[in-house]
C-alpha positions, 0 to 999 in steps of 0.5 A: 785459417791462417795456416793456409795463407801460404797456399794463397800467397803461392797462387798470387805469386804464380799469377804475377807477370814475372811468374807468367814470363817463366811459366813455360820453363823448364822444358817449355812446360807450364807450372800446372803440368809440373804440379799435376806431375808431382801429384802423380809422383806421390800417388804412384809411389803409393800405387806401385808399393801395392802393385809391385807386391800384388803378384807375389802377394796373391799367388805365393802368399794367398795361393791364388791360381794363375787364372784367378790372378789373371782376372784380378790383374785384368781388373787392376790393369784396366777393366774397372777403369772403364766403369766410371771413366766415360761418365767422368769424362762426359761430366768434366766436359759438361760441367767443366769440373776437371779438377774436382773429378780428378781430385775425387779419383785420387781420394778414392784410390787412397781410401782403397789402400786401407780397405785392401788391408781387410781383404785377407785371403778372400778372393771376392773381397780382394777383387772388389777392393781392386775395383775400388782402386781402379774406379779412382783411377778411372775417375781421375785419368781423363780429367787429369790428362785434359788439364795437362793438354789444356795447360800446354801449347799444341806444339809441345803436347808430347813433351808436356805429357812426357814430363808428367809421365816422367814424374809419374815414373819417378814415383814408380821408381821409389814405390817398388824400392820402398816395398822392397825395403819394407819386406826386407826389414819385415819379411811378410810385412804386406800390411805395413806396405799397404799402410805406408802407401795410404799415407803417401797417397794423402800427400798427392791428394793434398797437392792437387786439391790445394795447388793445381789450378783449373785450366781456363776455357774460352767463355764462348765455349759451350758445354757439349751434349752427351750425343756430341761426345759419343759422336766422336766415333764419326771423327776419322782421326780419332776413330783410327787412333781408338781402334789402333790403341785397342788392338795394341792393348789386346796383344800386350802382356801385362807387367805382372805376367811379364815379371812372373814369367821372368822370375820363374825363367831365371829362378830369381828369389821372391824378395827381388820381385819388387825390384823388377818394377823398380828397374822398369820405372828407372828406364821409363824415367830415363827415356820419358822426356827424350821420347816426348821431345823427339815425338814433338820434333820427329813425329808422334806416330813414328815414335809411338809405332817404334815404341810398340816395336820394342815389345817384339824384342821383349817377347823374343828374349823371353822365348829364348832358351836359357836366359842369362843373368843379363837378360832380366835387365835387358827386358826391363830396360826395354819395357821402360823404354816402351812405356816412355815411347807410347803412354804419354804420346798416345795421350798427346795424339788423342789431345791433338785431334780433339777439340778443347770442349770435347777433350776430356770426353775423348780421352775418356773414351780412348782410355776406356777402350784401352782398359777394356782390351787390357782386361781381355789381354790379362784374362786370355794370358792367364787362361793360356798359362794355367796348368802349363808354361808361360812360353806358349802364351808369350808366343801367341802374344808375340804373333798377335802384337806383330799383326797389331803393329802392322795394322796400326802402322798402315792406318796411322801413317795415312792420317796427317793430323796425328 
């Protein structure tokens, strides 16, 4: 028991007056948010080591078709998140167990790294393993985001989420780089990548279990009934945000398909493939905090809409004939900036219109809607690409995201609360 005394000392020190006075520094962000950020940092190193090799692993190594991979990518990107995300959100609000459910989600995802080692070339087994990983993500995402918002000031929400997403992006920087180095040293060493990712995921699990504190809610706050959580649809600002988020997700090409299209358009060697995610994450890391601070000062919906507008430039570049050597860096840099301007800011906008006792439920509903439509996006893109070029589906999605941005701009700018 004595080896855990240092953990207790850290917690006591953190509750001292001196710690409380400095609790909102740096960047005005609480210590709890930083701890959650480092939890995601290590977890994302593990996750991105796997996701950065999945397109190459499934299509080039296991010889899956683009249509099969489209289904798998849809599962990985979001469909499975919807399976338990709603339950997790409702349960966290009802039982006030945000930390416990988030920890369980991180543990579930870590375990899936080992299971994926056994999947081999079995398409159904591979799909089931990805479902397992994304179930873990579905369980943890809403409770974790609720803890971030409940540990932050209302006027600093976008910055708090930006710090968390920035650390998450930091993990995404090292994850693909680690996968690249492993495959460089051991060509075809996909099993080694999966084993290393499991070990790193355990570090993130330990951080949230031992150091992250449960945010305090008012003693007068009553646990919400399930019917009240589902009734959030009747709340106009939240309903508008939900519809706009789902529509934009439906018209967004997944990273995996963007990277595959970029590789084939530029004839980049397969060993360079993990570096696409690396460059994207570096850009995300660079822009995350500046975008969050800008959103808190200039307006969250303005930065969010401008960020989605970056997709138009990305698709236009991909459709340009004869991509030069600099085109990949431009596309990947814009993609990272897009995530910095949308991901955490969407969560901040959702948190701003949700009551504390319904915060986790509402974020779970928002995440579920986005995840389901991301699945359909990957499914449609994979279907359009099968037995053809990636250019026609990109053109279709370019038209789709243009319409989605116009609709989102018209709806979001009418809501003062966002």
